[in-house]
C-alpha positions as CSV (number, residue, x, y, z in Angstrom):
1,M,158.1,119.5,230.5
2,I,159.2,121.8,228.0
3,E,162.8,120.9,226.3
4,I,164.6,123.2,224.1
5,T,167.2,122.0,221.8
6,F,169.8,124.3,219.9
7,L,170.6,122.9,216.9
8,G,171.8,126.0,215.0
9,T,172.9,129.6,216.8
10,G,174.8,131.1,214.2
11,C,173.7,133.7,211.5
12,M,174.6,134.1,207.8
13,Q,177.9,132.3,207.8
14,P,178.3,129.0,209.5
15,T,181.6,128.5,211.8
16,K,183.1,125.4,213.1
17,A,181.1,126.1,216.3
18,R,177.9,127.5,215.0
19,N,175.6,126.2,212.4
20,H,173.1,128.1,210.6
21,S,169.6,128.5,212.3
22,G,167.4,125.9,214.1
23,I,166.0,125.3,217.6
24,L,163.7,122.1,218.4
25,L,161.0,122.4,221.0
26,T,159.8,119.2,222.6
27,S,156.8,119.2,224.7
28,G,154.7,115.9,225.2
29,G,154.2,114.3,221.6
30,E,155.2,117.5,219.9
31,N,158.6,118.4,218.4
32,I,158.5,121.8,216.8
33,L,161.3,122.9,214.8
34,L,161.9,126.6,214.6
35,D,163.8,127.4,211.2
36,C,165.7,125.0,209.2
37,G,168.9,126.2,208.4
38,E,171.4,124.4,206.0
39,G,172.9,121.2,207.9
40,I,170.2,121.1,210.4
41,Q,169.6,117.5,209.7
42,R,173.0,116.8,210.4
43,Q,172.8,118.7,213.8
44,M,169.9,116.5,214.5
45,K,171.6,113.6,213.9
46,I,174.6,114.6,216.0
47,A,171.9,115.3,219.1
48,G,170.2,111.9,218.4
49,I,167.1,113.2,217.2
50,R,165.3,111.3,214.3
51,P,164.3,113.6,211.9
52,A,160.7,111.7,211.6
53,K,159.9,113.1,215.2
54,I,159.5,116.4,213.9
55,T,155.7,117.3,213.9
56,R,155.8,121.1,212.9
57,L,158.1,123.4,211.1
58,L,157.7,127.1,211.7
59,I,159.4,129.1,209.3
60,S,160.5,133.0,210.4
61,H,161.3,134.2,207.0
62,W,162.8,132.9,203.8
63,H,166.6,134.1,204.0
64,G,168.8,131.2,203.3
65,D,170.5,130.6,206.6
66,H,166.9,129.8,208.1
67,V,165.3,127.8,205.4
68,L,168.1,126.0,203.1
69,G,168.2,123.0,205.1
70,I,164.2,122.3,204.5
71,P,164.7,120.1,201.3
72,G,167.1,117.6,202.8
73,L,165.2,117.1,206.3
74,M,161.8,116.6,204.6
75,S,163.6,114.0,202.3
76,S,165.1,112.4,205.2
77,M,161.8,112.3,206.9
78,G,160.2,110.8,203.7
79,A,162.6,108.0,203.8
80,D,162.9,107.5,207.6
81,K,158.9,106.9,208.1
82,P,156.5,107.5,204.9
83,G,153.0,108.3,205.6
84,L,153.7,111.1,207.9
85,V,152.4,114.6,207.2
86,L,154.6,117.5,208.2
87,K,152.5,120.7,209.3
88,I,154.4,123.7,208.0
89,Y,153.4,127.5,208.7
90,G,155.2,130.7,207.5
91,P,155.0,134.0,206.3
92,K,153.0,134.9,203.0
93,G,155.1,133.2,199.9
94,T,155.9,130.1,201.9
95,K,154.0,128.0,199.4
96,K,155.7,129.3,196.6
97,Y,159.1,129.2,198.0
98,L,158.7,125.6,198.9
99,Q,157.5,124.5,195.7
100,N,160.3,126.3,193.9
101,M,162.6,124.4,196.2
102,F,161.2,120.9,195.1
103,N,161.0,122.0,191.7
104,S,164.8,122.5,191.7
105,F,165.8,118.9,192.2
106,A,164.6,115.5,191.7
107,A,162.6,115.2,194.6
108,K,161.8,111.6,195.8
109,K,160.3,110.5,198.9
110,I,159.7,114.0,200.0
111,I,157.3,113.7,203.1
112,D,153.8,114.7,202.5
113,Y,153.0,118.4,204.0
114,E,150.4,120.9,204.7
115,V,151.2,124.5,204.5
116,K,149.5,127.4,206.2
117,E,150.7,130.8,205.6
118,I,150.1,133.2,208.6
119,K,150.3,136.7,210.0
120,S,149.5,138.1,213.4
121,S,147.2,135.5,215.1
122,I,147.4,132.5,217.1
123,F,147.5,129.9,214.3
124,F,147.5,126.6,216.2
125,K,145.8,125.3,219.4
126,N,144.5,122.4,221.3
127,D,144.1,121.4,224.9
128,D,147.6,121.4,225.9
129,F,149.3,124.5,224.1
130,E,148.7,127.5,221.6
131,L,151.0,128.5,218.9
132,E,151.0,132.7,218.1
133,A,152.8,134.5,215.7
134,Q,153.7,138.3,215.6
135,P,155.0,140.3,212.4
136,L,158.6,141.5,213.1
137,K,160.6,144.0,211.2
138,H,163.3,142.5,208.6
139,S,164.3,143.2,204.9
140,V,161.9,140.6,204.2
141,A,158.5,139.3,205.7
142,C,159.2,137.8,209.2
143,L,157.5,136.4,211.8
144,G,158.4,135.5,215.6
145,F,156.7,132.9,217.3
146,S,155.2,132.2,221.0
147,F,154.5,128.6,222.3
148,K,152.2,129.1,225.4
149,E,151.1,126.1,227.5
150,K,147.4,126.0,228.6
151,D,147.1,126.5,232.4
152,K,146.6,122.9,234.1
153,R,144.9,122.3,237.4
154,K,146.8,119.7,239.8
155,I,145.0,117.6,242.5
156,K,146.3,118.2,246.0
157,I,147.1,114.6,246.6
158,D,146.7,114.8,250.7
159,A,143.7,117.0,250.4
160,A,142.0,114.6,248.1
161,G,143.2,111.5,250.1
162,R,142.0,112.9,253.5
163,L,138.1,112.9,251.4
164,G,138.7,109.4,249.9
165,L,138.3,110.8,246.5
166,E,139.3,109.1,243.6
167,G,138.4,108.0,240.1
168,P,135.8,110.0,237.7
169,I,135.3,112.8,240.4
170,L,139.1,113.8,240.6
171,G,138.8,114.1,236.8
172,K,136.0,116.5,237.6
173,L,137.7,118.4,240.2
174,Q,140.6,118.7,237.9
175,Q,138.3,120.3,235.2
176,G,138.0,123.0,237.8
177,K,134.2,121.6,238.6
178,N,132.9,121.7,241.9
179,V,131.4,118.0,242.8
180,S,129.0,116.5,245.3
181,Y,130.6,113.4,247.7
182,K,129.0,111.6,250.2
183,G,126.5,114.2,250.8
184,K,129.2,116.8,250.6
185,K,129.8,119.6,248.4
186,I,133.5,119.9,247.4
187,K,134.8,123.0,245.8
188,A,137.6,122.5,243.1
189,N,139.6,125.1,244.8
190,D,139.9,123.1,248.0
191,V,141.6,120.1,246.6
192,S,143.2,121.2,243.6
193,Y,145.3,124.0,242.6
194,V,146.2,126.0,239.0
195,V,149.6,125.5,237.3
196,E,150.4,128.3,235.1
197,G,151.3,127.6,231.6
198,K,154.6,128.6,230.3
199,K,155.5,130.9,227.4
200,I,158.4,130.4,225.3
201,S,158.9,132.8,222.6
202,Y,161.5,133.1,219.8
203,I,162.6,136.6,217.9
204,A,164.0,135.9,214.9
205,D,165.8,138.5,212.4
206,T,164.4,142.1,213.3
207,V,164.9,145.5,214.3
208,P,163.1,146.6,217.6
209,C,159.4,146.4,216.7
210,E,156.1,146.1,218.5
211,G,155.9,142.5,217.4
212,A,159.3,141.7,219.1
213,E,157.7,143.3,222.3
214,K,154.5,141.4,222.5
215,L,156.6,138.0,221.8
216,A,158.7,139.1,224.9
217,K,155.9,140.2,227.0
218,N,156.2,137.9,230.1
219,A,157.6,135.1,228.4
220,D,159.3,132.3,230.7
221,V,162.1,131.7,228.2
222,L,162.7,134.6,225.3
223,I,165.1,133.5,222.6
224,S,166.1,136.3,220.4
225,E,168.7,137.2,218.1
226,G,171.5,139.1,218.8
227,T,173.5,139.4,216.1
228,H,176.0,141.8,217.0
229,L,177.5,144.2,220.0
230,D,176.1,147.4,220.2
231,E,179.5,149.0,219.2
232,I,178.6,148.4,215.7
233,K,174.8,149.1,215.8
234,E,174.7,151.0,212.6
235,K,176.1,148.0,210.6
236,T,173.5,145.8,212.5
237,E,170.6,148.3,211.9
238,K,171.5,148.4,208.1
239,Y,171.2,144.9,207.8
240,M,167.6,145.1,210.0
241,H,169.0,142.7,213.2
242,L,169.1,143.2,216.7
243,T,172.4,143.9,218.9
244,V,172.6,142.3,221.9
245,K,171.9,145.2,223.8
246,Q,168.8,145.6,222.1
247,A,167.8,142.1,222.7
248,A,168.6,142.5,226.4
249,L,166.4,145.7,226.8
250,I,163.4,144.1,225.1
251,A,163.6,141.2,227.5
252,S,164.0,143.6,230.4
253,E,161.2,146.0,229.5
254,N,158.5,143.1,228.8
255,N,159.0,141.3,231.9
256,A,160.6,138.2,230.4
257,K,162.1,135.9,233.1
258,K,165.0,134.6,230.9
259,L,166.9,135.7,227.8
260,V,168.7,133.2,225.3
261,I,170.6,134.9,222.8
262,T,171.1,133.4,219.6
263,H,172.1,133.9,215.7
264,L,175.5,135.4,216.9
265,S,177.5,136.7,214.0
266,Q,180.9,135.0,212.9
267,R,182.9,137.6,214.0
268,Y,182.6,136.5,217.6
269,K,184.4,133.6,218.5
270,E,183.9,133.4,222.1
271,P,180.3,134.0,223.7
272,S,181.9,136.1,226.4
273,E,181.4,139.6,225.0
274,A,177.9,139.1,223.8
275,L,177.1,137.9,227.5
276,A,178.7,140.4,229.1
277,E,176.9,143.1,227.2
278,A,173.6,141.6,227.7
279,K,174.1,141.1,231.4
280,T,174.5,144.9,231.7
281,Y,170.6,145.2,230.7
282,F,169.2,141.9,231.6
283,N,170.6,139.8,234.5
284,N,169.3,136.4,233.8
285,V,170.7,135.7,230.1
286,I,172.7,133.1,228.4
287,V,174.3,132.6,224.9
288,A,173.2,129.8,222.9
289,E,175.6,127.2,222.2
290,D,174.9,124.4,219.4
291,F,173.5,121.3,221.1
292,M,172.7,123.1,224.3
293,K,169.6,122.1,225.9
294,I,167.0,124.0,228.3
295,K,164.3,122.3,230.4
296,V,161.5,124.5,231.3
């Protein structure tokens, strides 16, 4: 199961209801933080999430509302559980920006970390999932991300039970291998089935672009910025953001199953207007709120 926790759903200026950007994706033993705006570690405390649980930090771009919480979070992680190593991924310049941050104060107990500057690629994979980045089009170098589970084969319990299958044989069948048992050839497809892995995508600050479309393609959950309503799209385009309408169209045109609008401007006190605009173009949509959780 994948759980997504929205720690910050506002944009440039935080409000009483919306913190700066931060989204936590939890799957198995992984806790992947997508962006880390100012105040995210406090949001984690309120949500009951220990800072030292974070395994990877994915940075979309280096505007302050997406990164100013990093030094504080890493300080808390270092104090909470020394010896951990945080894996950090971000666009070109990430190593320099991080070092500049730590040079600006007398750092103590900053957690050890490794940085990988990435472009358009699958930049991490293991037996359970892979992480992919796509370039977005913003006023600075910006990336969006996809978390994609690997397909998994599940055993048909009743079918395996009727044949008396157990132990290592089940393991081979679950790997998709055909086996011989008591003189009979048993095909993996007869006693197991494939569960397609889920795709969770995050479109950070951007105007409509090819990278956003690739991230949205067949996503089970598409998390996308929708900074303004379309009525002020000239302002939105000037600052290189998506309107709610544009986010909804990207979801609709690329076969996403569910859309979550985030990065909402402080001018909107209630999410109802944004939700109404999005539903005009894509029905299965919600507007994120701080501390909202989604299970996939």
